[in-house]
C-alpha positions as CSV (number, residue, x, y, z in Angstrom):
1,M,0.0,0.0,0.0
2,K,2.8,2.3,1.0
3,T,4.7,1.4,-2.3
4,N,1.7,2.3,-4.3
5,R,1.3,5.8,-2.7
6,I,5.1,6.4,-3.4
7,K,4.7,5.4,-7.0
8,Y,1.6,7.6,-7.4
9,L,3.4,10.5,-5.9
10,I,6.5,10.0,-8.1
11,I,4.3,9.9,-11.3
12,F,2.3,13.0,-10.1
13,F,5.4,15.1,-9.2
14,S,7.0,14.0,-12.5
15,Y,4.0,15.4,-14.5
16,T,3.8,18.6,-12.3
17,V,7.4,19.4,-12.5
18,I,7.8,18.7,-16.3
19,Y,4.7,20.6,-17.1
20,G,5.7,23.4,-14.8
21,L,9.1,23.7,-16.5
22,F,7.5,23.8,-19.9
23,L,5.1,26.5,-18.8
24,T,7.9,28.5,-17.3
25,I,9.8,28.4,-20.5
26,I,6.8,29.4,-22.8
27,R,5.6,32.3,-20.4
28,N,9.3,33.7,-20.3
29,D,9.0,33.6,-24.1
30,G,5.9,35.7,-23.9
31,Y,2.9,33.3,-23.9
32,L,-0.3,35.2,-23.2
33,N,-4.0,34.0,-23.6
34,F,-7.3,35.6,-23.2
35,E,-9.1,33.2,-20.8
36,P,-6.3,32.9,-18.0
37,L,-6.1,36.6,-18.1
38,Y,-9.8,37.0,-17.6
39,V,-9.9,34.6,-14.7
40,S,-7.0,36.4,-13.1
41,H,-8.7,39.7,-13.7
42,N,-11.8,38.4,-11.7
43,F,-9.6,37.2,-8.8
44,L,-7.9,40.6,-8.6
45,M,-11.4,42.4,-8.8
46,L,-12.6,40.4,-6.0
47,K,-10.1,42.0,-3.7
48,N,-11.9,45.3,-4.3
49,P,-14.3,45.9,-1.4
50,D,-16.7,47.8,-3.7
51,I,-17.3,44.7,-5.8
52,D,-20.5,42.6,-5.4
53,L,-19.0,39.2,-4.6
54,V,-22.0,37.2,-5.7
55,K,-22.3,39.0,-9.1
56,K,-18.6,39.0,-9.8
57,F,-17.7,35.4,-8.8
58,F,-20.8,33.4,-9.2
59,F,-21.7,34.8,-12.5
60,S,-18.1,34.6,-14.0
61,Y,-18.5,31.9,-16.6
62,P,-17.5,29.1,-16.7
63,I,-17.8,29.2,-12.9
64,L,-16.3,25.7,-12.5
65,T,-13.0,26.9,-13.9
66,H,-13.0,29.9,-11.4
67,I,-13.8,27.6,-8.4
68,L,-11.0,25.2,-9.3
69,A,-8.5,28.0,-9.7
70,Y,-9.6,30.2,-6.9
71,P,-7.7,28.6,-4.1
72,F,-4.4,29.2,-6.0
73,S,-5.3,32.9,-6.3
74,F,-4.2,33.3,-2.6
75,I,-0.7,32.4,-3.8
76,N,-0.7,34.5,-6.9
77,S,-3.7,35.7,-8.8
78,L,-1.8,35.9,-12.2
79,D,-0.7,32.3,-11.9
80,A,-3.7,30.7,-10.4
81,P,-5.2,29.5,-13.6
82,F,-1.9,27.8,-14.6
83,Y,-1.5,26.2,-11.1
84,A,-5.0,24.7,-11.5
85,S,-4.5,23.4,-15.0
86,I,-1.1,21.8,-14.3
87,L,-2.2,20.2,-11.0
88,F,-5.5,18.8,-12.1
89,T,-4.2,17.5,-15.3
90,S,-1.4,15.9,-13.6
91,F,-3.9,14.2,-11.2
92,L,-5.8,12.8,-14.1
93,N,-2.7,11.5,-15.9
94,T,-1.4,9.9,-12.8
95,F,-4.7,8.2,-12.2
96,I,-4.7,6.9,-15.8
97,V,-1.1,5.6,-15.6
98,R,-1.5,4.0,-12.2
99,T,-4.8,2.3,-13.2
100,I,-3.1,0.9,-16.4
101,A,-0.2,-0.2,-14.4
102,K,-2.4,-2.4,-12.2
103,Q,-3.8,-4.1,-15.2
104,T,-0.8,-4.6,-17.4
105,N,2.9,-4.7,-17.4
106,V,5.2,-1.8,-16.3
107,L,6.5,-1.2,-19.9
108,F,3.1,-0.4,-21.2
109,S,2.2,1.9,-18.4
110,I,5.6,3.7,-19.2
111,I,4.4,4.1,-22.8
112,V,1.2,5.6,-21.7
113,F,3.1,7.9,-19.3
114,I,5.2,9.1,-22.2
115,Y,2.3,9.5,-24.6
116,L,0.3,11.7,-21.9
117,L,3.5,13.6,-21.3
118,T,4.2,14.3,-24.9
119,S,0.7,14.6,-26.3
120,P,0.0,18.1,-27.7
121,I,-3.5,18.0,-26.4
122,F,-2.6,17.1,-22.8
123,I,0.2,19.6,-23.0
124,Y,-2.3,22.2,-24.0
125,A,-4.7,21.2,-21.2
126,A,-2.0,21.4,-18.5
127,T,-0.1,24.6,-19.5
128,S,-2.5,26.8,-21.4
129,G,-4.4,28.0,-18.3
130,T,-7.7,27.7,-20.2
131,S,-10.9,25.7,-19.2
132,F,-9.8,22.9,-21.5
133,Y,-8.6,20.7,-18.7
134,V,-12.0,20.8,-17.0
135,Y,-13.6,19.5,-20.2
136,I,-11.3,16.7,-20.2
137,I,-11.8,15.8,-16.5
138,I,-15.6,16.0,-16.8
139,Y,-15.7,13.8,-20.0
140,F,-13.3,11.2,-18.4
141,Y,-15.3,11.0,-15.1
142,L,-18.6,10.6,-17.0
143,F,-17.5,8.0,-19.5
144,Y,-15.4,6.1,-17.0
145,M,-18.4,5.7,-14.7
146,L,-20.6,4.9,-17.6
147,F,-18.3,2.1,-18.7
148,N,-18.1,0.8,-15.1
149,Y,-21.9,0.6,-15.0
150,V,-21.9,-1.5,-18.2
151,K,-19.3,-3.7,-16.6
152,N,-21.0,-4.1,-13.2
153,Y,-24.6,-2.9,-13.7
154,S,-24.5,-1.0,-10.4
155,I,-26.8,1.9,-9.7
156,Y,-23.8,3.4,-7.8
157,Y,-22.0,4.1,-11.1
158,L,-25.1,5.5,-12.6
159,T,-25.5,7.9,-9.7
160,L,-21.9,9.0,-10.1
161,C,-22.6,9.6,-13.9
162,S,-25.5,11.9,-12.8
163,I,-23.1,13.8,-10.5
164,A,-20.6,14.3,-13.3
165,I,-23.4,15.7,-15.6
166,S,-24.4,18.0,-12.7
167,F,-21.1,19.9,-13.1
168,I,-21.7,20.6,-16.8
169,P,-24.0,23.7,-16.3
170,F,-21.1,25.3,-14.6
171,L,-18.8,24.6,-17.5
172,D,-21.0,24.8,-20.7
173,Y,-24.7,24.5,-20.0
174,K,-25.4,23.6,-23.7
175,L,-23.8,20.3,-23.2
176,L,-26.7,19.3,-20.9
177,W,-28.3,18.0,-24.1
178,I,-26.2,15.0,-23.4
179,V,-28.9,14.0,-20.9
180,L,-31.5,13.6,-23.7
181,M,-29.0,11.7,-25.9
182,L,-28.2,9.2,-23.1
183,I,-31.9,8.2,-22.9
184,P,-31.6,5.6,-25.7
185,L,-28.6,4.1,-23.9
186,L,-30.6,4.0,-20.7
187,F,-33.2,2.0,-22.6
188,I,-30.7,-0.5,-23.8
189,F,-29.2,-0.8,-20.3
190,T,-32.7,-1.5,-18.9
191,V,-33.4,-4.2,-21.4
192,K,-30.0,-5.9,-20.8
193,N,-30.4,-5.6,-17.0
194,F,-34.0,-7.0,-17.0
195,H,-33.0,-10.5,-17.9
196,D,-29.8,-12.4,-18.2
197,K,-27.4,-9.8,-19.5
198,D,-25.4,-12.4,-21.6
199,S,-28.6,-13.1,-23.7
200,G,-29.4,-11.2,-26.9
201,F,-30.9,-7.8,-26.8
202,I,-33.7,-8.6,-29.3
203,L,-34.5,-11.8,-27.3
204,D,-34.8,-9.8,-24.1
205,L,-37.0,-7.3,-25.7
206,I,-39.4,-10.0,-27.1
207,R,-39.6,-11.5,-23.6
208,I,-40.5,-8.2,-22.0
209,S,-43.2,-7.5,-24.7
210,K,-45.0,-10.7,-24.2
211,D,-45.5,-10.3,-20.5
212,K,-47.7,-7.5,-19.1
213,N,-46.0,-7.7,-15.6
214,S,-42.7,-7.6,-17.2
215,Q,-43.7,-4.5,-19.3
216,K,-44.8,-2.7,-16.1
217,L,-41.6,-3.5,-14.3
218,F,-39.5,-2.6,-17.3
219,I,-41.2,0.8,-17.7
220,S,-40.8,1.4,-14.0
221,N,-37.0,0.4,-14.1
222,F,-36.5,2.6,-17.2
223,I,-38.2,5.7,-15.7
224,S,-36.0,5.2,-12.5
225,M,-32.9,5.2,-14.5
226,V,-33.9,8.3,-16.4
227,L,-34.6,10.1,-13.1
228,I,-31.3,9.0,-11.6
229,I,-29.4,10.4,-14.5
230,S,-31.5,13.5,-15.2
231,F,-32.9,14.8,-11.9
232,L,-29.8,16.2,-10.2
233,P,-28.3,17.9,-13.3
234,I,-31.6,19.6,-14.2
235,S,-32.3,20.6,-10.7
236,V,-28.8,22.1,-10.4
237,F,-29.2,24.0,-13.6
238,L,-32.7,25.3,-12.7
239,I,-31.4,26.5,-9.3
240,Y,-28.5,28.3,-11.0
241,L,-31.0,30.0,-13.4
242,M,-33.2,31.1,-10.4
243,I,-30.1,32.6,-8.7
244,N,-29.2,34.5,-11.9
245,N,-32.8,35.9,-12.0
246,L,-32.7,36.8,-8.3
247,Y,-29.4,38.8,-8.6
248,G,-29.2,39.8,-12.2
249,D,-32.9,40.2,-13.1
250,D,-32.6,37.6,-15.9
251,F,-32.5,33.8,-15.9
252,F,-29.5,33.9,-18.3
253,F,-27.7,36.9,-16.8
254,F,-24.5,34.9,-17.0
255,L,-24.8,34.9,-20.8
256,I,-26.1,38.4,-21.5
257,N,-23.6,40.3,-19.2
258,N,-20.5,41.1,-21.2
259,T,-18.3,40.9,-18.2
260,S,-19.3,37.5,-17.1
261,G,-17.1,35.6,-19.7
262,W,-13.8,36.2,-21.3
263,N,-15.5,36.2,-24.7
264,N,-19.0,37.4,-24.0
265,N,-18.5,40.4,-26.2
266,N,-18.4,37.9,-29.2
267,I,-15.6,39.6,-30.8
268,N,-13.0,37.1,-29.5
269,N,-15.6,34.2,-29.3
270,L,-14.4,31.8,-32.0
271,T,-16.2,28.8,-30.7
272,S,-19.4,29.5,-32.7
273,T,-17.8,30.7,-35.9
274,L,-14.3,29.5,-35.9
275,G,-12.3,26.3,-35.2
276,N,-10.1,23.9,-37.0
277,L,-12.3,21.5,-39.1
278,E,-15.2,22.8,-41.2
279,Y,-18.4,21.0,-40.6
280,S,-19.4,21.2,-44.1
281,L,-19.3,19.2,-47.4
282,N,-16.0,20.8,-48.3
283,A,-14.5,19.8,-45.1
284,V,-15.7,16.2,-45.5
285,N,-14.1,16.1,-48.9
286,S,-10.8,17.6,-47.6
287,F,-8.1,14.8,-47.3
288,A,-6.3,16.9,-44.8
289,V,-9.2,17.3,-42.6
290,I,-10.1,13.6,-42.7
291,K,-6.5,12.6,-42.0
292,I,-6.4,14.8,-38.8
293,I,-9.7,13.5,-37.6
294,L,-8.6,9.9,-38.2
295,L,-5.3,10.4,-36.5
296,I,-6.7,12.2,-33.4
297,S,-9.4,9.5,-33.0
298,A,-7.0,6.5,-33.8
299,F,-7.3,5.2,-30.2
300,Y,-11.1,5.5,-30.3
301,C,-11.2,3.5,-33.6
302,L,-8.9,0.9,-32.1
303,E,-11.1,0.4,-29.0
304,F,-14.1,0.1,-31.3
305,V,-12.6,-2.7,-33.3
306,I,-10.8,-4.6,-30.6
307,D,-13.8,-5.1,-28.4
308,I,-16.3,-5.6,-31.2
309,K,-17.8,-8.5,-29.0
310,Q,-18.6,-6.2,-26.2
311,S,-21.9,-5.2,-27.6
312,I,-23.0,-2.5,-25.1
313,K,-19.6,-1.0,-25.0
314,V,-19.6,-0.7,-28.9
315,V,-23.0,0.8,-28.8
316,I,-21.8,3.5,-26.5
317,L,-18.6,4.1,-28.6
318,A,-20.9,4.2,-31.7
319,I,-23.3,6.7,-30.3
320,I,-20.6,9.3,-29.5
321,P,-20.2,10.7,-33.1
322,V,-24.1,11.0,-33.3
323,I,-24.1,12.9,-30.0
324,L,-21.3,15.2,-31.2
325,I,-23.2,15.9,-34.5
326,L,-26.5,16.7,-32.7
327,L,-24.7,18.9,-30.2
328,M,-22.9,20.8,-33.0
329,R,-26.2,21.3,-34.9
330,E,-28.0,22.4,-31.7
331,Q,-25.2,24.9,-30.9
332,K,-24.9,25.9,-34.6
333,I,-21.3,25.2,-34.7
334,E,-20.0,25.2,-38.3
335,M,-16.5,23.8,-37.4
336,I,-15.3,21.0,-35.0
337,N,-13.2,22.5,-32.2
338,L,-11.0,20.7,-29.6
339,N,-13.7,20.7,-26.9
340,F,-15.6,18.3,-29.1
341,L,-12.7,16.3,-30.7
342,V,-11.2,15.5,-27.4
343,V,-14.3,13.3,-26.6
344,F,-12.8,10.7,-28.9
345,H,-9.5,10.7,-26.9
346,I,-11.3,10.5,-23.5
347,I,-14.0,7.9,-24.2
348,A,-11.2,5.6,-25.7
349,I,-9.1,6.1,-22.6
350,A,-12.1,5.4,-20.3
351,S,-13.0,2.3,-22.3
352,F,-9.4,1.1,-22.3
353,L,-9.1,1.4,-18.5
354,T,-12.4,-0.4,-17.9
355,F,-12.2,-3.3,-20.5
356,Y,-8.5,-3.8,-21.1
357,K,-8.4,-7.4,-19.7
358,Q,-11.3,-8.4,-21.7
359,N,-10.2,-7.1,-25.2
360,T,-9.5,-9.5,-28.0
361,L,-5.8,-9.0,-28.3
362,K,-4.3,-11.7,-26.0
363,S,-0.7,-11.2,-27.0
364,K,1.1,-8.7,-24.7
365,N,3.8,-7.9,-27.4
366,L,1.1,-7.4,-30.1
367,K,-0.8,-5.1,-27.7
368,L,2.3,-3.1,-27.0
369,T,3.2,-2.8,-30.6
370,I,-0.2,-1.8,-31.8
371,Y,-1.0,0.8,-29.1
372,S,2.6,2.3,-29.4
373,L,2.0,2.9,-33.1
374,F,-1.4,4.4,-32.5
375,F,0.0,6.7,-29.8
376,I,2.7,8.0,-32.2
377,G,0.0,8.5,-35.0
378,M,-2.2,10.5,-32.5
379,I,0.7,12.8,-31.4
380,Y,1.3,13.5,-35.1
381,G,-2.3,14.2,-35.7
382,E,-2.7,16.4,-32.6
383,F,0.3,18.5,-33.6
384,H,-1.1,19.2,-37.1
385,Y,-4.5,20.0,-35.4
386,F,-2.9,22.8,-33.5
387,K,-0.7,23.8,-36.5
388,S,-3.9,24.4,-38.6
389,S,-6.2,25.6,-35.9
390,I,-7.6,29.1,-36.1
391,S,-9.4,29.0,-32.8
392,I,-7.9,32.1,-31.0
393,Q,-6.8,30.3,-27.8
394,E,-5.4,27.3,-29.6
395,K,-3.6,29.5,-32.1
396,N,-2.2,31.8,-29.4
397,F,-0.8,28.7,-27.6
398,F,0.7,27.1,-30.7
399,T,2.4,30.3,-32.1
400,S,3.8,31.1,-28.7
401,V,5.3,27.7,-28.3
402,T,6.6,27.2,-31.9
403,K,7.3,30.7,-33.1
404,N,7.5,32.8,-29.9
405,E,4.8,35.0,-31.3
406,T,2.4,36.9,-29.1
407,N,-1.3,37.8,-29.9
408,E,-1.2,41.5,-31.1
409,I,-4.1,42.7,-29.0
410,L,-2.7,41.1,-25.8
411,E,0.7,42.5,-26.5
412,L,-0.6,46.0,-27.0
413,N,-2.6,45.7,-23.7
414,K,0.5,44.6,-21.9
415,R,2.4,47.7,-23.2
416,G,-0.4,49.9,-22.0
417,A,-0.4,48.3,-18.5
418,I,3.4,49.0,-18.4
419,F,2.8,52.7,-19.2
420,I,0.0,52.9,-16.5
421,L,2.5,51.3,-13.9
422,N,5.3,53.7,-14.8
423,S,3.4,56.9,-15.5
424,I,0.1,57.1,-13.7
425,P,0.0,57.8,-9.9
426,L,-0.7,54.9,-7.6
427,N,-4.3,54.4,-6.6
428,S,-5.7,56.6,-9.4
429,T,-9.2,55.7,-10.4
430,I,-9.4,54.4,-14.0
431,L,-12.6,54.0,-16.0
432,C,-12.7,51.5,-18.9
433,D,-15.0,48.7,-20.2
434,N,-13.8,45.5,-18.3
435,S,-15.1,43.2,-21.0
436,V,-12.6,44.8,-23.5
437,F,-9.8,45.9,-21.3
438,Y,-9.6,43.1,-18.7
439,P,-6.0,42.1,-19.9
440,I,-4.8,45.6,-18.9
441,I,-6.5,45.3,-15.4
442,T,-4.8,41.9,-14.9
443,F,-1.3,43.2,-16.0
444,D,-1.8,46.2,-13.6
445,N,-2.1,43.7,-10.7
446,N,-4.4,46.0,-8.5
447,T,-1.8,48.8,-8.4
448,H,-4.6,51.2,-9.6
449,H,-8.3,51.3,-8.9
450,F,-10.3,50.2,-12.0
451,L,-14.0,50.6,-11.8
452,E,-16.0,47.4,-12.3
453,N,-18.8,47.4,-14.9
454,L,-21.3,46.1,-12.4
455,S,-20.7,48.7,-9.7
456,D,-22.7,51.8,-9.0
457,D,-19.4,53.9,-9.2
458,F,-19.0,52.7,-12.9
459,T,-22.4,54.1,-13.8
460,K,-21.8,57.3,-12.1
461,A,-18.4,57.7,-13.8
462,L,-20.0,57.2,-17.2
463,K,-22.3,60.1,-16.6
464,K,-19.9,62.4,-14.9
465,P,-16.2,61.2,-15.6
466,A,-14.7,64.4,-14.4
467,K,-16.1,63.8,-11.0
468,H,-15.6,60.0,-10.6
469,A,-12.5,59.1,-12.7
470,D,-8.9,60.2,-13.1
471,Y,-8.2,58.4,-16.3
472,I,-10.1,56.7,-19.1
473,I,-9.2,53.9,-21.4
474,I,-11.2,53.8,-24.7
475,S,-11.0,51.8,-27.9
476,K,-10.1,53.7,-31.2
477,E,-12.5,53.6,-34.2
478,N,-10.2,51.1,-36.1
479,S,-10.3,48.7,-33.1
480,P,-12.3,45.4,-33.7
481,L,-13.7,46.0,-30.1
482,Y,-14.9,49.6,-30.8
483,S,-18.5,48.8,-31.3
484,K,-18.5,46.7,-28.1
485,D,-16.8,49.3,-25.9
486,I,-19.4,50.9,-23.6
487,L,-17.4,54.0,-23.2
488,A,-17.1,54.8,-26.9
489,Y,-20.6,56.2,-27.0
490,Y,-20.3,58.3,-23.8
491,I,-16.9,59.7,-24.9
492,K,-18.5,61.0,-28.0
493,E,-20.9,62.9,-25.9
494,N,-17.8,64.3,-24.0
495,A,-15.6,65.0,-27.0
496,A,-13.5,67.5,-25.1
497,L,-11.9,64.5,-23.2
498,L,-10.3,63.4,-26.4
499,N,-7.9,66.5,-26.2
500,H,-6.3,65.0,-23.2
501,I,-4.7,61.9,-24.7
502,I,-1.6,60.8,-22.7
503,Y,-1.0,57.4,-24.3
504,E,-2.0,55.9,-27.7
505,S,-1.7,52.5,-29.2
506,K,-2.9,50.9,-32.4
507,Y,-6.4,50.1,-31.0
508,Y,-6.9,52.2,-27.8
509,Q,-6.1,55.5,-26.1
510,I,-5.5,56.4,-22.5
511,L,-7.1,59.9,-21.5
512,K,-6.4,62.0,-18.5
513,V,-9.6,63.5,-17.0
514,R,-9.3,67.2,-16.1
515,K,-11.2,68.0,-13.0
516,S,-13.8,70.7,-13.5
């Protein structure tokens, strides 16, 4: 027992240290990204006594990312998102490696250890500081419990699936559609669990249909399973909506408020319009796109083929692409992004951990060779995914790692923050639209007093900037964020302020307010 704990700690610290060193290198080379800056910005604003804690924290979306990173903000607000992504990804990787080590030989677990360490997807999850690692953990927990239910037919695992889904509203509420899409699976589970689970599905269904008592019992069992899966997630989401309405006067306040998400102003939101792989006829006909999809989902395809005799497992694996397509159609996503593609990775890993001893490859050497080749192919496919991705966060990460290039808007914001730190008196009150300039606020690190959009002081300063603000940051007309900048309209009404420019960049200006 003590030896297992030592091995667990060695693997965990190995991942943590290596990921930490990699992150240190890319951040020293200038890596910046929107979401970790937004999360850090929220942690910094929470230290302001004038901020409404409930509105600022509870409605910062995705709230799950903030909750996981918040404890680390007491160490350093700027580093908190990175601490969280490294530690939680390392925990997951360690669990996967140790579970595999218990089922197979040491050499194979070493190969899996190396794959998880060198996989661009897992490197991105651990070191980007984005919410991506939370998606991976939720997906893994859900599918791992689902496969364990298939293996043991215990309500315990079904309840854990429900708990996993209950976290989804705090990450991406649209993924709750998975509850409806799981209903066909629950129907199959109920049939298989009704009689001898080794008999055929059709035969079981015929037996049920011929007996009225069996029909009643079957319907009762099926409804119970649906309630077990759906009651908690739906209840949690409804309570969250009611709290939104109570504090924000709208059930979807967390969506309509521009400051509640790093991309709520829709200028930087590429999840609905941009991604890597076009979901269109042209994309399907593109060999490059098909190659990337096949390479990334190689492990998934292997699990599908190897355990073809495991009928329920194959049904779960087969239904995943259908669920993805339906989710994409529902969310009107025209391109496949990593939050969806990673499902193929995670469900394959969960399946492998659950059914490894039962797959049809009996030769250990053959297993070792096949899985090693597939891992190499997946790493190649993942690299090319990031290379061709135009999703803003993924592109920022890849160009920073491979080319030492920084996003132009973030770099300009950083220079503006440096000017403020060096040239504007400490504790000066600065008025700006937080949904646009949160990177500047983050880089400033609470050295100056920035007015929060949701505060009463912000509203007063908009009406009378000379009375309630010392400096103003405003987007220029050529900025892609100009139409979303709340201050743009008000400054036009106070054109005299534009004569007091003290700093100017390509996309924004810093103005000094002259007191009347």
